C-alpha positions in Angstrom: 0.0 0.0 0.0 1.3 3.5 -0.9 1.7 5.5 2.2 3.1 8.9 1.0 2.5 11.6 -1.6 4.3 14.8 -2.4 2.1 17.7 -3.5 4.0 20.5 -5.1 3.3 23.6 -7.2 5.5 25.0 -10.0 5.2 28.7 -9.1 3.5 31.1 -6.7 -0.2 31.7 -6.4 -1.1 28.4 -8.0 -4.1 27.8 -5.7 -2.2 24.9 -4.1 -3.9 25.4 -0.7 -7.3 24.6 -2.2 -5.9 21.5 -3.9 -4.2 20.5 -0.7 -7.7 20.5 1.1 -9.2 18.4 -1.7 -6.3 15.8 -1.7 -6.3 15.5 2.1 -10.1 14.9 2.0 -9.5 12.1 -0.5 -6.9 10.5 1.6 -8.8 10.7 4.8 -11.7 9.0 3.1 -9.5 6.0 2.5 -7.0 6.1 5.3 -7.8 6.9 8.9 -4.4 7.9 10.4 -3.0 10.6 8.0 -0.4 13.3 8.7 0.5 16.5 7.0 4.2 17.2 6.5 5.9 20.3 5.0 9.6 19.7 4.8 10.2 23.4 4.1 7.9 26.1 5.4 7.9 29.9 4.6 9.8 32.3 6.7 7.2 33.6 9.2 5.3 36.7 8.2 1.9 36.9 9.9 2.6 34.6 12.9 4.5 31.7 14.3 2.6 29.0 12.5 2.7 28.0 8.8 -0.6 28.9 7.0 -1.2 25.6 5.2 -0.2 23.3 8.1 -2.5 25.3 10.4 -5.3 25.1 7.9 -5.1 21.3 7.5 -4.6 20.6 11.2 -7.6 22.7 12.3 -10.1 21.9 9.5 -9.5 18.2 9.5 -9.0 18.1 13.3 -5.7 16.2 13.0 -4.1 15.5 16.4 -0.4 16.1 15.3 2.0 18.3 17.3 2.8 21.3 15.2 6.6 20.9 15.6 6.3 17.5 14.0 4.8 18.8 10.8 7.9 20.6 9.3 11.7 20.5 9.3 13.1 23.8 8.1 12.2 27.3 7.0 13.1 28.3 3.4 15.9 30.6 4.6 17.4 27.8 6.8 17.3 25.4 3.9 18.9 27.8 1.5 21.7 28.5 4.1 22.4 24.7 4.5 22.6 24.2 0.7 24.8 27.2 0.0 27.2 26.2 2.8 27.5 22.6 1.5 25.4 21.0 4.2 22.8 19.3 2.0 23.3 15.9 3.7 22.2 17.5 7.0 19.2 19.1 5.3 17.9 15.9 3.6 18.9 13.7 6.5 16.9 15.7 9.1 13.9 15.9 6.7 14.0 12.2 6.3 14.3 11.6 10.0 11.3 13.8 10.7 9.4 12.0 8.0 10.2 8.6 9.5 9.0 9.7 12.9 5.6 10.5 11.4 5.6 7.3 9.3 6.0 5.3 12.5 2.7 6.7 13.9 0.6 7.3 10.8 -0.7 5.3 7.9 -0.2 7.9 5.2 1.9 11.1 5.0 0.8 13.9 2.7 3.8 16.1 2.0 3.5 19.6 0.7 6.1 21.6 -1.1 7.1 25.2 -0.8 5.0 28.2 -1.9 7.5 29.7 -4.4 7.4 33.0 -2.6 11.1 33.4 -2.6 13.1 35.2 -5.3 14.4 32.1 -7.1 11.6 29.7 -8.3 14.1 27.5 -10.0 15.8 26.9 -6.7 12.5 26.0 -5.1 11.6 23.6 -7.9 14.8 21.7 -7.7 14.5 21.7 -3.9 11.1 20.1 -3.9 12.1 17.6 -6.6 15.1 16.5 -4.5 13.1 16.2 -1.3 10.4 14.1 -3.1 13.2 11.8 -4.5 14.9 11.5 -1.1 11.6 10.6 0.6 10.7 8.1 -2.2 7.4 9.9 -2.6 5.4 10.0 -5.9 4.5 13.5 -6.9 1.2 15.2 -7.6 1.9 18.4 -9.6 -0.1 21.6 -9.4 0.6 23.9 -12.3 -0.8 27.4 -12.5 -2.9 28.6 -15.5 -3.2 32.1 -14.0 -2.6 34.8 -16.6 -1.5 32.3 -19.2 -2.7 31.4 -22.7 -3.5 27.8 -23.7 -0.3 27.2 -25.6 1.8 28.6 -22.7 0.1 26.4 -20.2 0.7 23.2 -22.2 4.3 24.1 -22.9 4.9 24.9 -19.2 3.4 21.6 -18.1 5.3 19.6 -20.7 8.7 21.1 -19.7 8.0 20.7 -16.0 7.1 17.0 -16.3 10.0 16.2 -18.6 12.3 17.8 -15.9 10.8 15.6 -13.2 11.1 12.5 -15.3 14.7 13.4 -15.9 15.2 13.2 -12.1 13.6 9.7 -12.0 10.6 11.1 -10.0 7.3 9.4 -10.4 4.5 11.8 -11.4 1.1 10.3 -10.5 -1.0 13.2 -11.8 -1.1 16.9 -12.7 -3.7 19.5 -11.9 -3.7 22.6 -13.9 -5.3 25.1 -11.6 -6.8 28.6 -12.1 -7.1 28.4 -15.8 -9.2 30.9 -17.8 -12.5 30.1 -19.6 -10.7 30.4 -22.9 -8.5 27.4 -22.0 -11.7 25.4 -21.1 -13.3 26.4 -24.5 -10.1 25.6 -26.5 -10.9 21.9 -26.3 -8.6 20.9 -29.2 -5.5 22.4 -27.6 -6.4 21.3 -24.0 -7.1 17.8 -25.2 -3.7 17.8 -27.0 -2.2 18.8 -23.6 -3.9 15.8 -21.9 -2.9 13.4 -24.7 0.8 14.2 -24.2 0.7 12.2 -21.0 -2.0 9.6 -21.9 -1.3 6.4 -20.2 1.3 8.0 -17.9 -0.8 9.8 -15.4 -4.2 11.7 -15.3 -4.3 15.4 -16.0 -7.1 17.6 -14.6 -8.1 21.2 -15.4 -9.7 23.4 -12.7 -10.9 26.9 -13.8 -10.4 30.1 -11.8 -12.8 30.7 -9.0 -12.9 34.2 -7.7 -14.3 33.1 -4.3 -11.0 31.3 -3.8 -8.5 33.6 -5.5 -9.9 36.8 -4.0 -8.8 38.0 -0.6 -11.3 38.6 2.2 -11.5 41.8 4.2 -9.9 39.9 7.0 -6.9 39.1 4.7 -6.7 42.9 4.0 -6.7 43.7 7.7 -3.9 41.2 8.5 -1.9 42.2 5.4 -1.9 45.9 6.2 -2.1 45.6 10.0 -5.3 47.7 9.7 -7.7 48.6 12.6 -11.3 47.5 12.3 -13.6 50.5 13.1 -16.9 49.0 12.2 -18.5 45.9 10.7 -16.6 43.1 12.3 -19.3 40.4 11.6 -18.6 40.8 7.8 -14.8 40.4 7.8 -15.1 37.4 5.4 -16.5 39.5 2.6 -14.6 38.8 -0.6 -12.6 41.6 -2.3 -12.9 41.4 -6.1 -11.4 44.8 -7.0 -10.0 48.0 -5.5 -11.6 51.4 -6.1 -9.7 54.5 -5.1 -12.3 57.2 -4.5 -11.2 60.8 -5.1 -14.0 62.3 -7.2 -17.4 63.7 -6.4 -20.1 61.3 -5.3 -22.2 61.6 -8.5 -19.2 60.3 -10.5 -17.8 58.0 -7.9 -20.9 55.9 -7.6 -20.8 55.0 -11.3 -17.5 53.1 -10.7 -18.8 50.8 -8.0 -18.6 47.1 -8.9 -19.6 44.0 -7.1 -17.0 43.2 -4.4 -15.3 46.6 -4.5 -13.0 47.7 -1.6 -13.4 51.4 -1.4 -10.0 53.1 -0.6 -10.3 56.7 0.5 -8.7 59.2 2.9 -10.5 59.7 6.3 -11.5 63.3 5.4 -13.8 62.2 2.6 -16.9 61.8 4.7 -19.1 62.1 1.6 -17.4 59.1 0.0 -17.6 57.0 3.2 -21.3 57.7 3.9 -22.3 57.3 0.2 -20.4 54.0 0.1 -22.2 52.7 3.1 -25.5 53.9 1.6 -24.8 52.1 -1.6 -24.4 48.8 0.3 -28.0 48.9 1.5 -29.4 50.1 -1.8 -30.7 47.5 -4.3 -29.8 49.8 -7.1 -26.0 49.4 -6.7 -23.7 46.4 -6.6 -22.6 45.2 -3.1 -19.2 46.7 -2.0 -17.1 44.5 0.2 -15.8 47.2 2.5 -14.2 50.6 3.0 -10.5 51.2 3.7 -9.7 54.6 5.3 -6.1 55.8 4.6 -3.7 58.6 5.6 -4.1 58.2 9.3 -6.9 60.7 9.1 -9.6 60.0 11.7 -13.3 60.4 10.9 -14.8 63.7 12.1 -16.7 63.5 15.4 -20.0 64.1 13.6 -19.4 61.2 11.2 -18.3 59.0 14.0 -21.5 59.9 15.9 -23.6 59.1 12.8 -21.9 55.7 12.3 -22.2 54.7 16.0 -25.9 55.3 15.8 -26.2 53.3 12.6 -27.6 49.9 13.6 -25.7 47.1 11.9 -23.0 48.8 9.7 -23.4 46.7 6.5 -19.7 46.3 5.6 -16.4 46.5 7.5 -14.6 49.8 7.8 -10.8 49.6 8.2 -8.3 52.3 9.1 -4.6 52.5 8.3 -1.9 55.1 8.9 -0.3 54.7 5.4 -1.1 57.1 2.5 -3.5 56.1 -0.2 -0.8 55.5 -2.9 1.3 53.3 -0.6 -1.8 51.4 0.6 -2.9 50.7 -3.0 0.6 49.4 -3.9 0.5 47.1 -0.9 -2.9 45.6 -1.4 -2.1 44.9 -5.1 0.4 42.4 -3.8 -2.2 40.6 -1.7 -4.0 37.4 -2.7 -6.7 35.3 -1.1 -5.8 32.9 1.7 -8.2 30.1 2.9 -8.3 30.5 6.7 -9.2 27.6 9.0 -12.4 29.2 10.3 -13.7 30.2 6.9 -16.1 27.3 6.4 -17.7 28.8 3.3 -14.4 29.2 1.4 -13.3 25.8 2.5 -16.6 24.3 1.4 -16.2 26.1 -2.0 -12.6 24.7 -2.4 -13.7 21.2 -1.6 -16.7 21.4 -3.9 -14.7 23.0 -6.7 -12.0 20.3 -6.4 -14.5 17.4 -6.5 -16.3 18.9 -9.5 -13.2 19.0 -11.8 -11.1 16.1 -10.5 -11.9 12.5 -11.1 -11.5 11.5 -7.5 -11.8 7.7 -7.9 -9.3 7.8 -10.7 -6.8 9.9 -8.8 -7.4 8.0 -5.6 -6.6 4.7 -7.3 -3.3 6.2 -8.4 -2.5 7.4 -4.9 -3.6 4.4 -2.8 -3.6 0.9 -4.1 -5.3 -0.8 -1.1 -8.1 0.6 1.0 -7.6 0.6 4.7 -9.9 -1.8 6.6 -10.7 0.7 9.3 -13.6 3.2 8.9 -12.9 6.2 11.0 -15.5 9.0 11.6 -13.6 11.4 9.2 -13.6 8.7 6.5 -17.3 8.1 7.0 -18.1 11.8 6.8 -16.3 12.3 3.6 -17.7 9.2 2.1 -21.1 10.4 3.0 -20.7 13.7 1.3 -19.1 12.2 -1.8 -21.9 9.6 -2.2 -24.6 12.2 -1.8 -23.0 14.5 -4.4 -22.6 11.7 -7.0 -26.4 11.7 -7.6 -27.8 14.9 -6.2 -31.3 14.7 -4.7 -33.8 17.4 -3.9 -34.2 17.8 -0.2 -36.8 20.1 1.5 -35.9 21.8 4.8 -39.1 22.7 6.6 -37.5 25.3 9.0 -36.2 27.6 6.3 -35.9 30.7 8.4 -33.6 29.1 11.0 -30.1 30.5 11.2 -28.5 27.1 11.5 -30.6 25.8 8.6 -29.4 28.8 6.4 -25.8 28.3 7.3 -26.1 24.6 6.5 -27.8 25.4 3.2 -24.9 27.6 2.2 -22.4 24.7 2.8 -24.6 22.1 1.2 -24.8 24.2 -2.0 -21.0 24.9 -2.0 -20.2 21.2 -1.6 -22.8 20.1 -4.2 -24.5 17.7 -1.7 -28.1 18.3 -2.7 -30.7 20.6 -4.3 -32.5 22.5 -1.5 -36.0 23.9 -1.0 -36.5 26.1 2.0 -40.0 26.6 3.5 -41.0 29.9 4.9 -41.6 33.5 3.8 -39.3 34.4 0.9 -38.6 38.0 2.1 -37.7 36.9 5.6 -35.4 34.1 4.4 -33.6 36.3 1.9 -33.2 39.1 4.4 -31.8 36.8 7.0 -29.4 35.1 4.6 -28.2 38.6 3.5 -27.7 39.6 7.1 -25.7 36.5 7.7 -23.7 37.1 4.5 -24.7 33.7 3.1 -25.0 32.6 -0.5 -28.2 30.6 -1.0 -28.5 31.4 -4.7 -30.3 28.5 -6.5 -32.5 27.4 -3.6 -36.2 27.2 -4.1 -38.2 29.1 -1.4 -41.8 28.2 -0.8 -44.3 29.8 1.6 -46.8 26.9 2.2 -49.9 29.1 2.6 -49.1 31.0 -0.6 -47.9 28.1 -2.7 -49.6 27.0 -5.9 -49.6 23.5 -4.5 -51.5 24.4 -1.4 -55.0 23.6 -2.5 -53.9 20.3 -4.1 -52.1 19.3 -1.0 -55.1 20.1 1.2 -57.4 18.0 -1.0 -54.8 15.1 -1.1 -54.5 15.2 2.6 -58.2 15.3 3.1 -58.7 12.2 0.9 -55.9 10.3 2.6 -57.1 11.0 6.1 -60.9 11.4 5.9 -61.3 7.9 7.2 -59.9 9.3 10.4 -62.7 11.9 10.4 -60.4 14.7 9.2 -62.4 17.6 7.8 -61.1 20.1 5.1 -60.6 22.9 7.7 -58.2 20.7 9.6 -56.5 19.7 6.3 -56.0 23.4 5.5 -54.4 23.9 8.9 -52.1 20.9 8.5 -50.9 22.0 5.1 -50.1 25.5 6.4 -47.6 23.7 8.8 -44.2 23.6 7.1 -43.5 20.0 8.4 -46.8 18.7 6.9 -46.3 20.7 3.7 -42.7 19.5 3.3 -43.7 15.9 3.9 -46.5 16.2 1.3 -43.9 17.5 -1.2 -42.0 14.2 -0.6 -45.2 12.2 -0.9 -46.2 13.9 -4.2 -42.7 13.6 -5.7 -41.9 17.3 -5.6 -38.9 16.6 -3.3 -36.9 13.4 -2.7 -36.6 13.8 1.1 -37.3 16.1 4.0 -35.3 17.2 7.1 -36.8 19.0 10.0 -36.6 19.1 13.8 -34.1 21.8 14.7 -36.9 23.7 16.6 -39.6 21.0 16.8 -39.9 17.7 18.6 -39.3 14.3 17.0 -43.0 13.5 17.2 -43.9 16.7 15.3 -41.4 15.9 12.6 -42.3 12.3 12.0 -46.0 12.3 12.6 -46.9 13.5 9.0 -44.7 10.7 7.5 -46.5 8.1 9.6 -49.9 9.5 8.5 -49.5 9.4 4.7 -45.9 8.5 3.5 -46.4 5.1 5.2 -44.0 2.1 5.2 -42.4 0.5 2.2 -43.6 -2.9 1.0 -42.7 -5.8 3.4 -42.0 -3.5 6.3 -44.5 -3.3 9.1 -42.9 -0.8 11.4 -41.0 2.5 11.1 -38.0 2.7 13.2 -34.6 4.5 13.4 -30.9 4.2 13.9 -28.3 6.5 15.2 -24.9 6.3 13.3 -22.4 6.5 16.1 -19.0 7.9 15.1 -16.5 6.6 17.7 -12.8 7.4 17.7 -11.8 4.5 15.4 -15.0 2.9 14.2 -18.5 3.6 13.0 -21.5 1.8 14.5 -25.3 1.8 14.0 -27.6 1.8 17.0 -31.3 1.0 16.6 -34.0 1.7 17.6 -33.3 4.6 19.9 -36.0 7.1 19.0 -39.3 5.8 17.7 -40.7 2.4 18.9 -41.2 2.4 22.7 -41.6 -1.3 23.4 -41.4 -3.5 20.2 -42.7 -7.0 20.3 -40.5 -9.9 18.9 -41.9 -9.4 15.3 -41.2 -5.7 15.4 -37.8 -6.2 16.9 -36.9 -8.6 14.1 -38.1 -6.0 11.5 -36.0 -3.3 13.2 -32.9 -5.5 13.0 -33.3 -6.1 9.3 -34.1 -2.5 8.5 -31.1 -1.4 10.6 -28.8 -3.8 8.7 -30.1 -2.5 5.4 -29.7 1.1 6.4 -26.2 0.4 7.7 -25.3 -1.2 4.3 -26.6 1.9 2.5 -23.9 3.9 4.4 -21.1 1.4 3.7 -21.2 -0.1 7.2 -20.7 -3.9 6.8 -23.6 -5.2 8.9 -22.9 -7.6 11.7 -26.0 -7.5 13.8 -26.1 -8.0 17.6 -29.6 -8.5 19.2 -28.9 -7.1 22.6 -30.2 -8.3 26.0 -28.9 -8.6 29.6 -27.8 -12.2 28.8 -25.5 -13.7 26.2 -26.5 -17.0 24.6 -28.1 -19.3 27.1 -26.6 -17.5 30.1 -29.9 -16.0 31.3 -33.6 -16.3 31.2 -36.7 -14.3 31.7 -39.5 -12.6 29.6 -37.2 -9.9 28.2 -34.5 -12.4 27.2 -37.1 -14.7 25.6 -38.4 -11.8 23.5 -34.9 -11.3 22.0 -34.5 -15.0 21.4 -37.8 -15.1 19.5 -36.9 -11.9 17.6 -33.6 -13.5 16.6 -35.4 -16.6 15.2 -37.9 -14.5 13.3 -35.1 -12.3 11.9 -33.3 -15.4 10.5 -36.6 -16.6 8.9 -37.2 -13.2 7.3 -33.6 -13.1 6.1 -34.1 -16.4 4.4 -37.3 -15.2 2.8 -35.8 -12.0 1.5 -32.4 -13.3 0.5 -30.4 -11.4 3.0 -27.0 -12.6 3.9 -25.2 -11.1 6.9 -24.3 -12.3 10.4 -27.0 -11.8 13.0 -26.9 -13.3 16.5 -28.7 -12.9 19.8 -29.1 -12.5 22.6 -25.8 -10.7 23.3 -24.8 -8.4 26.1 -23.4 -5.1 24.9 -19.8 -5.8 26.1 -19.9 -9.2 24.4 -21.0 -7.6 21.2 -18.6 -4.7 21.3 -15.3 -6.0 22.9 -13.4 -8.7 21.0 -11.8 -10.1 24.1 -15.2 -10.4 26.0 -16.9 -11.7 22.8 -14.4 -14.6 22.5 -14.8 -15.4 26.1 -18.6 -15.3 26.2 -19.5 -16.6 22.8 -16.4 -18.3 21.1 -16.6 -18.8 17.4 -19.2 -16.1 16.9 -19.2 -14.0 13.7 -20.8 -11.2 15.7 -19.5 -11.2 19.2 -16.8 -8.6 19.6 -17.3 -7.6 16.0 -20.8 -6.2 15.9 -21.4 -3.1 13.8 -25.2 -2.9 14.2 -26.6 -3.0 17.8 -30.3 -3.7 18.2 -31.7 -2.7 21.6 -34.7 -4.5 23.1 -36.7 -1.3 23.8 -36.6 2.5 23.5 -35.7 3.1 27.1 -32.5 1.0 26.8 -31.6 2.3 23.3 -32.1 6.0 24.0 -30.1 5.9 27.3 -27.3 3.8 25.8 -26.7 5.9 22.7 -26.6 9.1 24.9 -24.3 7.4 27.4 -21.9 6.3 24.6 -22.2 9.7 23.0 -21.1 11.6 26.1 -18.7 9.1 27.7 -16.8 8.2 24.6 -17.1 11.7 23.1 -18.8 10.2 20.0 -20.7 11.9 17.3 -24.3 10.6 17.0 -25.8 11.2 13.6 -29.6 10.8 13.6 -32.1 9.6 14.3 -32.2 8.3 10.7 -35.7 7.0 10.1 -36.0 3.7 8.3 -38.9 1.7 6.8 -40.6 4.7 5.1 -41.4 4.6 1.4 -39.5 7.9 1.1 -37.0 9.5 3.5 -38.0 11.9 6.2 -35.4 12.6 8.9 -35.4 14.3 12.3 -32.8 16.7 13.7 -32.0 17.2 17.3 -33.1 20.6 18.7 -29.5 21.1 19.8 -28.1 20.2 16.4 -25.1 22.1 15.0 -24.7 23.4 11.4 -22.5 20.4 10.6 -25.1 18.0 12.0 -27.7 19.5 9.6 -25.2 19.1 6.6 -24.6 15.5 7.4 -28.3 14.7 8.0 -29.1 16.2 4.6 -26.4 14.0 3.1 -27.8 10.9 4.8 -31.3 11.8 3.6 -30.0 12.3 0.1 -28.4 8.8 0.1 -31.6 7.2 1.3 -33.5 9.0 -1.5 -31.0 7.6 -4.0 -31.8 4.1 -2.7 -35.5 4.7 -2.7 -35.5 5.8 -6.3 -33.4 2.8 -7.4 -35.8 0.5 -5.6 -38.8 2.0 -7.3 -37.1 1.6 -10.7 -36.3 -2.1 -10.0 -39.9 -2.7 -8.9 -41.2 -1.0 -12.0 -39.3 -3.4 -14.3 
C-alpha cells in the first residue's frame, strides 16, 4: 500500500492550498491515520505557524503536534545548501518523515509556496526532497494569466524535468485556468494526450471566491484597525476602487466586491459607500479602507455609531493612499481555518473537476480496513453528491438551517427547497452574508400547490374523520407541507426538527408516506462515530416497546440502512444475557426476535451475520466476545446494535455519545417509502449538513428500488 504523496506547485499563487484540502479529504476517506508534513515552510510573516499546516490541522482536526509537521524554513534550507550541508538538510527531513511514518498510515507532504526570489531553486529543492523521501509527486501547475499554448508548454517542460530526475509523477492538476482554455478543447485535449497512459491530468478553472482575498486578509496584510462591521470580515474583495472624485461620478464606478479606498477626510465618499451597500440599485461593495491616518470627524463617528448594523467592514490604516494601494495589489486570497464557506467552496470545486476515484486509485492501491469518523463523513458527502437529490428543509428561516444550506450548495451535496416567507429568508441570509442562490423558497400558505395538498391530505385522512378545515391547517404547517412535497414527488426527502420535537417531525410521515412494502414498522438508527470505528444503534428514537416481530423487523431495517452507508452489517440482538446464560421474559423476546429475523432473512435473500441474545460488552469488545461466545461471527465484531426497547436504546446511545465523546448522527428514520429525517433541537450546522447528506443517500436508494420494482 502506498503511504506517501508529495504535492508541489511550480510557481507562486497556483491555488495549491485549495488543492491540498481536496487531496487531504480524498486520503482521509480511505486512510484513517493521515499526517501533514511540510519539509520546508515559509519564513514567518503573519505569525508563528505555517498557514497551510495550520489550515489542515484545524479543519481536519488532526491530532499532530505542530513541531512534528515541518523541518526547516526556506531561509534555513537555503543556508544549508549554500554552505554545502545538503546531507544534513535531507537527513533531518527524512528523520522527521520517518518519525511521522511510525505513527501514521499515510503522509501527505506539501512543497514550498514559491514566494522566494528564485523559483528555479525551489523547484529543484522540492524535486530533491520528493526523491529522497521516495514519494510519488502530484503536480499543481498554474494557469493564472497564461494562454492555452503557454500552459501546455509549461506543463510539458516541467514533467520532462521531473522524469529526468527519476521522479514518479502520478498526476497533474492545472489550476486557475481561464475560460478560454476550457473552451479551447482541441489544444487542451492535446495537452492531456501528451501524457495519456502515464498519469491523469485535470483542469480546474479560476474561482474568484478562492482567489480573491477577504476583508480579514486585507486587515492582516496591512495591519489595519477595524472600526466597524466586524461580523462581515469574510466578505470577498474582487477589486479595489480608489475614491477621489465627487459622489455623483464615484458611484458609477462601484462594482460587485469593490473595496473602497479613500482618505479619512472624505466623509461624503464614506457615507455614500455605506448607503450604496444597502441600496438594491447598486452592486454590493465588500468594505471601506480609510487611509492617511486621518480619523473620521466627530460628527461622522456619531452618525456611524448610531447606525444599527453597519453593513460592511470599515478599516483604518496610517499609510497614505498611494502606498496602501501598492501594498494591497500584492495581496491574494488565503483560505483560513475558520472560513467554512471558502473551505466548502474549495472542496466542492475540487470534486467537480477532479476525477476522485481515478486519482485515488493512483494514490492508494489498497483501501484501509478501518472506517474512521472522518472517513465516514467524507464518504457520506461524496456519495450524496454523485447523484444529487432534492431535499426540502421545513425550517427555512432558521439561522443554522441557512448556514447549513450555504455549505450544502457549495459542496454540491443536494438541491434544496426552504419553506418559509421568501422575504424573511432572503433578508436573514443577506444579514448572515450567506449565499443561497439557486435554492427554491416556498411559503406553504401562498404556494400554488397548497389547494392540491389540502385535497390530497383530506382524501388520505378522511377515514380518520379529518375535515377540510383541519386539512388546511395541517398544510399550512411547514412540516406537513414538506412531507407532502415528498409524498407527491416534488422533493426526494425532507429534514426537520431543529426547533420541533421528534414527534412533530415524523407524525406526518406516519400519516401518509407510510412504510415500504414488506416492512410493518417505522424505526430509526443512530450512526455512532467513535474514535476509530462507526457503528449503528437501533431503535433509539421511535418504537417504545417493540414485540418480537417488530424487533426482528427493526434488526433487518437497521442492517439494510447500515449497508446503504457502507457499514458492513454484523447484527447483535442485545439483551442482559449472552447466549443461554440468562432467562426471563425480556430475554425470551430477544431469542424469539432473533429466530424471526433469521426466517425473514431467508425469505428476503439477505446474507449477513445476525446473532442474539448478546450483552453489549460481548457484542462490542473482541476479548469479551471470544470469552462469552467463542466462534461467533458477531460477538466482539458487531457493527449494528439492536436494543430491546426504546428506554434501553435511548439511554445507551446518549451514554456512549457523552462518555466516549462520540458523534451521534440521527435519528435516521427507516422503513418509510421515502426518506424523512429528524434533527436534534441542539443540532449544529454540521449536524444538519450530514443529515441532509444521509437523507439524500436514502433518497437515491428509494429511487433505485422504485425503478427495480417497476421493471
